Short mmCIF file of the C-alpha atoms (twelve columns), coordinates in Angstrom:
data_MODEL
# 
_entry.id   MODEL 
# 
loop_
_atom_site.group_PDB 
_atom_site.id 
_atom_site.type_symbol 
_atom_site.label_atom_id 
_atom_site.label_alt_id 
_atom_site.label_comp_id 
_atom_site.label_asym_id 
_atom_site.label_seq_id 
_atom_site.Cartn_x 
_atom_site.Cartn_y 
_atom_site.Cartn_z 
_atom_site.pdbx_PDB_model_num 
ATOM 1   C CA . UNK A 1   -130.981 30.749 18.153  1 
ATOM 2   C CA . UNK A 2   -130.016 27.664 16.399  1 
ATOM 3   C CA . UNK A 3   -126.186 27.291 17.392  1 
ATOM 4   C CA . UNK A 4   -123.325 24.690 17.481  1 
ATOM 5   C CA . UNK A 5   -123.321 24.225 21.401  1 
ATOM 6   C CA . UNK A 6   -123.379 20.715 22.575  1 
ATOM 7   C CA . UNK A 7   -125.189 18.134 20.504  1 
ATOM 8   C CA . UNK A 8   -127.325 21.082 18.941  1 
ATOM 9   C CA . UNK A 9   -125.913 20.833 15.593  1 
ATOM 10  C CA . UNK A 10  -126.474 17.403 15.782  1 
ATOM 11  C CA . UNK A 11  -130.471 18.147 15.316  1 
ATOM 12  C CA . UNK A 12  -130.328 18.310 11.827  1 
ATOM 13  C CA . UNK A 13  -134.002 18.994 10.653  1 
ATOM 14  C CA . UNK A 14  -133.471 22.440 12.492  1 
ATOM 15  C CA . UNK A 15  -130.264 23.222 10.295  1 
ATOM 16  C CA . UNK A 16  -132.173 22.048 6.875   1 
ATOM 17  C CA . UNK A 17  -134.915 24.240 8.120   1 
ATOM 18  C CA . UNK A 18  -132.910 27.237 8.493   1 
ATOM 19  C CA . UNK A 19  -131.086 26.589 5.149   1 
ATOM 20  C CA . UNK A 20  -134.167 26.167 3.438   1 
ATOM 21  C CA . UNK A 21  -135.801 29.511 4.866   1 
ATOM 22  C CA . UNK A 22  -132.594 31.541 3.805   1 
ATOM 23  C CA . UNK A 23  -132.552 29.864 0.456   1 
ATOM 24  C CA . UNK A 24  -135.843 31.154 0.028   1 
ATOM 25  C CA . UNK A 25  -135.304 34.246 0.689   1 
ATOM 26  C CA . UNK A 26  -136.135 34.604 4.708   1 
ATOM 27  C CA . UNK A 27  -134.191 37.342 6.411   1 
ATOM 28  C CA . UNK A 28  -130.364 36.534 7.444   1 
ATOM 29  C CA . UNK A 29  -131.285 37.471 10.940  1 
ATOM 30  C CA . UNK A 30  -130.742 34.419 13.296  1 
ATOM 31  C CA . UNK A 31  -134.563 35.567 15.280  1 
ATOM 32  C CA . UNK A 32  -136.155 36.352 12.225  1 
ATOM 33  C CA . UNK A 33  -135.006 32.820 10.358  1 
ATOM 34  C CA . UNK A 34  -136.484 31.335 12.710  1 
ATOM 35  C CA . UNK A 35  -139.821 32.927 13.559  1 
ATOM 36  C CA . UNK A 36  -140.958 32.428 9.689   1 
ATOM 37  C CA . UNK A 37  -141.315 28.663 8.430   1 
ATOM 38  C CA . UNK A 38  -139.449 27.590 5.626   1 
ATOM 39  C CA . UNK A 39  -141.702 27.191 2.632   1 
ATOM 40  C CA . UNK A 40  -142.166 24.411 -0.069  1 
ATOM 41  C CA . UNK A 41  -140.988 25.511 -3.121  1 
ATOM 42  C CA . UNK A 42  -143.107 24.588 -5.844  1 
ATOM 43  C CA . UNK A 43  -141.754 21.850 -8.412  1 
ATOM 44  C CA . UNK A 44  -140.477 24.612 -10.713 1 
ATOM 45  C CA . UNK A 45  -138.574 26.309 -8.364  1 
ATOM 46  C CA . UNK A 46  -134.485 25.944 -8.698  1 
ATOM 47  C CA . UNK A 47  -133.710 26.737 -5.519  1 
ATOM 48  C CA . UNK A 48  -135.044 23.288 -4.499  1 
ATOM 49  C CA . UNK A 49  -131.807 21.420 -6.155  1 
ATOM 50  C CA . UNK A 50  -129.335 24.342 -4.802  1 
ATOM 51  C CA . UNK A 51  -130.018 23.357 -1.040  1 
ATOM 52  C CA . UNK A 52  -126.693 22.041 0.052   1 
ATOM 53  C CA . UNK A 53  -125.978 18.159 1.467   1 
ATOM 54  C CA . UNK A 54  -125.013 18.676 4.856   1 
ATOM 55  C CA . UNK A 55  -122.597 15.920 6.326   1 
ATOM 56  C CA . UNK A 56  -121.344 15.080 9.601   1 
ATOM 57  C CA . UNK A 57  -117.295 15.165 10.006  1 
ATOM 58  C CA . UNK A 58  -117.141 14.614 13.509  1 
ATOM 59  C CA . UNK A 59  -118.566 15.916 16.637  1 
ATOM 60  C CA . UNK A 60  -119.872 19.271 15.909  1 
ATOM 61  C CA . UNK A 61  -118.164 19.625 12.924  1 
ATOM 62  C CA . UNK A 62  -120.300 19.865 10.135  1 
ATOM 63  C CA . UNK A 63  -119.452 20.435 5.910   1 
ATOM 64  C CA . UNK A 64  -122.227 22.726 4.471   1 
ATOM 65  C CA . UNK A 65  -121.697 22.646 0.381   1 
ATOM 66  C CA . UNK A 66  -117.645 23.537 -0.001  1 
ATOM 67  C CA . UNK A 67  -117.190 24.633 3.690   1 
ATOM 68  C CA . UNK A 68  -116.980 23.043 6.684   1 
ATOM 69  C CA . UNK A 69  -118.345 24.579 10.114  1 
ATOM 70  C CA . UNK A 70  -116.440 23.471 13.565  1 
ATOM 71  C CA . UNK A 71  -118.500 24.286 16.706  1 
ATOM 72  C CA . UNK A 72  -115.365 22.929 18.646  1 
ATOM 73  C CA . UNK A 73  -113.086 25.604 17.404  1 
ATOM 74  C CA . UNK A 74  -116.088 28.157 16.574  1 
ATOM 75  C CA . UNK A 75  -114.512 28.982 13.112  1 
ATOM 76  C CA . UNK A 76  -115.550 28.610 9.561   1 
ATOM 77  C CA . UNK A 77  -113.087 26.848 7.150   1 
ATOM 78  C CA . UNK A 78  -113.285 27.753 3.465   1 
ATOM 79  C CA . UNK A 79  -111.352 26.694 0.326   1 
ATOM 80  C CA . UNK A 80  -109.934 29.580 -2.275  1 
ATOM 81  C CA . UNK A 81  -107.565 31.101 -4.528  1 
ATOM 82  C CA . UNK A 82  -105.227 34.081 -4.864  1 
ATOM 83  C CA . UNK A 83  -107.078 36.661 -7.433  1 
ATOM 84  C CA . UNK A 84  -105.070 39.715 -6.883  1 
ATOM 85  C CA . UNK A 85  -101.635 40.323 -5.886  1 
ATOM 86  C CA . UNK A 86  -101.817 43.915 -6.584  1 
ATOM 87  C CA . UNK A 87  -103.972 46.727 -7.112  1 
ATOM 88  C CA . UNK A 88  -106.782 48.432 -5.612  1 
ATOM 89  C CA . UNK A 89  -109.292 46.513 -4.136  1 
ATOM 90  C CA . UNK A 90  -112.581 47.072 -2.139  1 
ATOM 91  C CA . UNK A 91  -113.188 43.538 -0.814  1 
ATOM 92  C CA . UNK A 92  -110.710 41.097 1.017   1 
ATOM 93  C CA . UNK A 93  -112.837 38.008 -0.536  1 
ATOM 94  C CA . UNK A 94  -115.684 37.524 -2.422  1 
ATOM 95  C CA . UNK A 95  -117.463 34.049 -3.954  1 
ATOM 96  C CA . UNK A 96  -116.964 33.059 -7.648  1 
ATOM 97  C CA . UNK A 97  -118.891 35.459 -9.970  1 
ATOM 98  C CA . UNK A 98  -118.333 38.313 -7.496  1 
ATOM 99  C CA . UNK A 99  -116.386 41.495 -7.988  1 
ATOM 100 C CA . UNK A 100 -113.300 39.859 -9.329  1 
ATOM 101 C CA . UNK A 101 -111.822 43.030 -10.556 1 
ATOM 102 C CA . UNK A 102 -111.426 44.637 -7.245  1 
ATOM 103 C CA . UNK A 103 -111.086 41.239 -4.403  1 
ATOM 104 C CA . UNK A 104 -107.983 40.005 -3.018  1 
ATOM 105 C CA . UNK A 105 -109.229 36.157 -2.553  1 
ATOM 106 C CA . UNK A 106 -111.762 34.596 -4.206  1 
ATOM 107 C CA . UNK A 107 -113.590 31.838 -1.650  1 
ATOM 108 C CA . UNK A 108 -115.448 29.145 -3.501  1 
ATOM 109 C CA . UNK A 109 -118.319 29.000 -1.675  1 
ATOM 110 C CA . UNK A 110 -121.949 29.920 -1.840  1 
ATOM 111 C CA . UNK A 111 -122.543 32.963 0.180   1 
ATOM 112 C CA . UNK A 112 -125.795 31.785 1.970   1 
ATOM 113 C CA . UNK A 113 -123.793 28.520 3.170   1 
ATOM 114 C CA . UNK A 114 -121.596 31.415 5.077   1 
ATOM 115 C CA . UNK A 115 -124.243 33.058 6.356   1 
ATOM 116 C CA . UNK A 116 -125.854 29.878 7.838   1 
ATOM 117 C CA . UNK A 117 -122.335 29.070 8.882   1 
ATOM 118 C CA . UNK A 118 -121.694 31.976 11.067  1 
ATOM 119 C CA . UNK A 119 -125.253 31.779 12.710  1 
ATOM 120 C CA . UNK A 120 -124.851 28.065 13.630  1 
ATOM 121 C CA . UNK A 121 -121.194 29.698 15.554  1 
ATOM 122 C CA . UNK A 122 -123.797 31.431 17.480  1 
ATOM 123 C CA . UNK A 123 -123.071 34.857 15.732  1 
ATOM 124 C CA . UNK A 124 -125.503 37.606 15.665  1 
ATOM 125 C CA . UNK A 125 -125.481 40.134 12.393  1 
ATOM 126 C CA . UNK A 126 -125.903 43.982 13.555  1 
ATOM 127 C CA . UNK A 127 -127.059 47.236 11.412  1 
ATOM 128 C CA . UNK A 128 -125.128 47.518 8.465   1 
ATOM 129 C CA . UNK A 129 -123.831 50.947 6.694   1 
ATOM 130 C CA . UNK A 130 -126.944 52.544 4.613   1 
ATOM 131 C CA . UNK A 131 -124.956 52.983 1.234   1 
ATOM 132 C CA . UNK A 132 -121.340 51.739 -0.201  1 
ATOM 133 C CA . UNK A 133 -118.769 54.181 1.279   1 
ATOM 134 C CA . UNK A 134 -121.065 55.305 4.041   1 
ATOM 135 C CA . UNK A 135 -118.469 56.574 6.836   1 
ATOM 136 C CA . UNK A 136 -120.727 54.976 9.575   1 
ATOM 137 C CA . UNK A 137 -119.437 52.007 12.125  1 
ATOM 138 C CA . UNK A 138 -121.058 48.946 10.670  1 
ATOM 139 C CA . UNK A 139 -122.611 46.608 13.586  1 
ATOM 140 C CA . UNK A 140 -122.454 43.215 14.798  1 
ATOM 141 C CA . UNK A 141 -120.658 40.450 16.081  1 
ATOM 142 C CA . UNK A 142 -116.414 40.292 15.778  1 
ATOM 143 C CA . UNK A 143 -114.839 37.796 13.920  1 
ATOM 144 C CA . UNK A 144 -111.375 37.140 13.324  1 
ATOM 145 C CA . UNK A 145 -109.871 36.352 9.613   1 
ATOM 146 C CA . UNK A 146 -107.044 33.919 8.577   1 
ATOM 147 C CA . UNK A 147 -105.608 32.920 5.127   1 
ATOM 148 C CA . UNK A 148 -103.276 30.244 5.287   1 
ATOM 149 C CA . UNK A 149 -101.588 28.744 2.306   1 
ATOM 150 C CA . UNK A 150 -98.704  26.685 0.735   1 
ATOM 151 C CA . UNK A 151 -95.661  28.539 -0.551  1 
ATOM 152 C CA . UNK A 152 -94.857  27.946 -3.985  1 
ATOM 153 C CA . UNK A 153 -91.222  28.406 -3.601  1 
ATOM 154 C CA . UNK A 154 -90.062  26.905 -0.182  1 
ATOM 155 C CA . UNK A 155 -93.270  24.409 0.137   1 
ATOM 156 C CA . UNK A 156 -93.758  26.336 3.722   1 
ATOM 157 C CA . UNK A 157 -96.858  26.642 5.363   1 
ATOM 158 C CA . UNK A 158 -97.953  30.386 5.926   1 
ATOM 159 C CA . UNK A 159 -100.670 31.610 8.246   1 
ATOM 160 C CA . UNK A 160 -101.432 35.423 8.269   1 
ATOM 161 C CA . UNK A 161 -104.187 37.586 9.636   1 
ATOM 162 C CA . UNK A 162 -107.120 38.365 6.382   1 
ATOM 163 C CA . UNK A 163 -105.741 42.190 7.005   1 
ATOM 164 C CA . UNK A 164 -102.617 41.676 6.528   1 
ATOM 165 C CA . UNK A 165 -103.179 40.734 2.622   1 
ATOM 166 C CA . UNK A 166 -104.181 44.673 2.785   1 
ATOM 167 C CA . UNK A 167 -102.066 47.263 1.936   1 
ATOM 168 C CA . UNK A 168 -102.784 51.335 3.598   1 
ATOM 169 C CA . UNK A 169 -101.544 53.292 0.054   1 
ATOM 170 C CA . UNK A 170 -101.676 56.642 1.932   1 
ATOM 171 C CA . UNK A 171 -100.076 55.187 5.518   1 
ATOM 172 C CA . UNK A 172 -97.562  53.035 3.744   1 
ATOM 173 C CA . UNK A 173 -98.628  49.933 5.836   1 
ATOM 174 C CA . UNK A 174 -100.617 46.665 6.064   1 
ATOM 175 C CA . UNK A 175 -104.088 47.184 7.128   1 
ATOM 176 C CA . UNK A 176 -103.845 47.156 11.092  1 
ATOM 177 C CA . UNK A 177 -104.844 44.249 12.516  1 
ATOM 178 C CA . UNK A 178 -108.369 44.610 13.952  1 
ATOM 179 C CA . UNK A 179 -111.345 42.196 14.128  1 
ATOM 180 C CA . UNK A 180 -114.247 42.384 10.994  1 
ATOM 181 C CA . UNK A 181 -117.968 42.776 11.527  1 
ATOM 182 C CA . UNK A 182 -120.835 39.914 10.594  1 
ATOM 183 C CA . UNK A 183 -123.193 42.389 9.941   1 
ATOM 184 C CA . UNK A 184 -125.337 39.314 7.736   1 
ATOM 185 C CA . UNK A 185 -126.349 40.511 4.334   1 
ATOM 186 C CA . UNK A 186 -130.130 42.190 3.325   1 
ATOM 187 C CA . UNK A 187 -133.038 40.856 1.541   1 
ATOM 188 C CA . UNK A 188 -134.370 42.954 -1.007  1 
ATOM 189 C CA . UNK A 189 -137.641 42.487 -3.008  1 
ATOM 190 C CA . UNK A 190 -137.519 38.880 -1.579  1 
ATOM 191 C CA . UNK A 191 -133.428 38.212 -2.455  1 
ATOM 192 C CA . UNK A 192 -130.395 37.376 -0.372  1 
ATOM 193 C CA . UNK A 193 -128.317 40.046 -1.877  1 
ATOM 194 C CA . UNK A 194 -125.383 38.827 -1.479  1 
ATOM 195 C CA . UNK A 195 -126.172 35.612 -2.857  1 
ATOM 196 C CA . UNK A 196 -126.470 37.792 -6.071  1 
ATOM 197 C CA . UNK A 197 -123.648 39.888 -5.682  1 
ATOM 198 C CA . UNK A 198 -121.363 37.109 -4.137  1 
ATOM 199 C CA . UNK A 199 -119.311 39.498 -1.825  1 
ATOM 200 C CA . UNK A 200 -118.324 38.095 1.220   1 
ATOM 201 C CA . UNK A 201 -115.865 40.008 3.249   1 
ATOM 202 C CA . UNK A 202 -115.392 44.115 2.151   1 
ATOM 203 C CA . UNK A 203 -112.932 46.457 3.382   1 
ATOM 204 C CA . UNK A 204 -114.529 49.422 1.967   1 
ATOM 205 C CA . UNK A 205 -118.313 49.390 3.548   1 
ATOM 206 C CA . UNK A 206 -121.081 47.821 1.249   1 
ATOM 207 C CA . UNK A 207 -124.890 47.428 2.949   1 
ATOM 208 C CA . UNK A 208 -125.149 43.707 1.245   1 
ATOM 209 C CA . UNK A 209 -122.029 42.343 1.995   1 
ATOM 210 C CA . UNK A 210 -121.933 39.615 4.831   1 
ATOM 211 C CA . UNK A 211 -118.605 40.661 7.013   1 
ATOM 212 C CA . UNK A 212 -117.365 44.355 6.554   1 
ATOM 213 C CA . UNK A 213 -114.304 46.318 8.032   1 
ATOM 214 C CA . UNK A 214 -114.989 47.940 11.002  1 
ATOM 215 C CA . UNK A 215 -112.285 51.047 10.702  1 
ATOM 216 C CA . UNK A 216 -113.298 54.472 9.505   1 
ATOM 217 C CA . UNK A 217 -110.740 53.685 6.514   1 
ATOM 218 C CA . UNK A 218 -113.756 51.540 5.475   1 
ATOM 219 C CA . UNK A 219 -116.011 54.621 4.492   1 
ATOM 220 C CA . UNK A 220 -112.839 55.348 1.458   1 
ATOM 221 C CA . UNK A 221 -112.353 53.275 -1.219  1 
ATOM 222 C CA . UNK A 222 -109.042 55.203 -2.241  1 
ATOM 223 C CA . UNK A 223 -107.245 53.291 0.971   1 
ATOM 224 C CA . UNK A 224 -106.671 50.007 0.197   1 
ATOM 225 C CA . UNK A 225 -104.584 47.928 -2.055  1 
ATOM 226 C CA . UNK A 226 -103.822 44.087 -2.093  1 
ATOM 227 C CA . UNK A 227 -100.425 43.755 -0.439  1 
ATOM 228 C CA . UNK A 228 -97.981  43.079 -2.806  1 
ATOM 229 C CA . UNK A 229 -95.063  42.625 -0.434  1 
ATOM 230 C CA . UNK A 230 -96.936  39.677 0.864   1 
ATOM 231 C CA . UNK A 231 -99.839  38.340 -1.216  1 
ATOM 232 C CA . UNK A 232 -98.479  35.307 -2.734  1 
ATOM 233 C CA . UNK A 233 -99.008  34.695 -6.980  1 
ATOM 234 C CA . UNK A 234 -102.773 34.741 -8.418  1 
ATOM 235 C CA . UNK A 235 -104.072 30.997 -8.320  1 
ATOM 236 C CA . UNK A 236 -102.343 30.279 -5.220  1 
ATOM 237 C CA . UNK A 237 -104.931 28.173 -2.979  1 
ATOM 238 C CA . UNK A 238 -105.757 29.102 0.323   1 
ATOM 239 C CA . UNK A 239 -107.348 28.085 3.173   1 
ATOM 240 C CA . UNK A 240 -110.282 31.018 4.273   1 
ATOM 241 C CA . UNK A 241 -110.978 30.856 8.170   1 
ATOM 242 C CA . UNK A 242 -113.814 32.972 10.011  1 
ATOM 243 C CA . UNK A 243 -113.693 32.552 13.529  1 
ATOM 244 C CA . UNK A 244 -115.836 33.444 16.245  1 
ATOM 245 C CA . UNK A 245 -113.940 36.116 18.182  1 
ATOM 246 C CA . UNK A 246 -114.671 37.973 21.795  1 
ATOM 247 C CA . UNK A 247 -111.534 40.367 21.338  1 
ATOM 248 C CA . UNK A 248 -113.541 43.341 19.629  1 
ATOM 249 C CA . UNK A 249 -110.776 45.841 18.882  1 
ATOM 250 C CA . UNK A 250 -111.127 49.435 20.629  1 
ATOM 251 C CA . UNK A 251 -109.787 51.036 17.499  1 
ATOM 252 C CA . UNK A 252 -111.783 52.414 14.726  1 
ATOM 253 C CA . UNK A 253 -109.355 54.366 13.024  1 
ATOM 254 C CA . UNK A 254 -106.483 54.028 10.917  1 
ATOM 255 C CA . UNK A 255 -105.999 57.069 8.967   1 
# 
């Protein structure tokens, strides 16, 4: 497995190979990505021009596209903005061009860059659910999500858990604090589906998202809305952080 540990991320060639492999449609699981050597695209292959530059910022800190992967803090830092401050949602976050009619935040990254960054942190995806709305619990390594922004009125820096941006309308309270699950997206007919659908973090179980909701309420699309009591105005710039965590919540039921 390629991960950020000591100077491992400094070995540029394996990182570039992983990026190329995923961009060309190799499976998102760490083992499979290593087992299959990336092929050189033809001159006509548009993916060739879409591979992100990799810029070293500091020891174990690299920029891939628009995101920063920090091996020291074991986190991925991404820019974004508020897309919805009220209304029914099925996603906490999507990439530009995704399901913006039901996503609280738009995170300005390429989905496969996020997948690569999480793999580089040593995280492993697990079995995702079989279909959208599947009541089963998705499997994978746990992550914590934090959203930060500057209050447009007070100028104060705010920092909250991602769950706080989601409101459970049936329980009449914000979503309980839990871990999220790095399932990793799937390859279908040679296509990395998250790159096509742009789904990054879903509250309503989705087999093609990169990060899913572990709670049983994730199998029902009538539970969640954007938390209008907390979410800042539409268009507010945010920093979206995904952190590796060892603290997986024991609770999977918040009904």
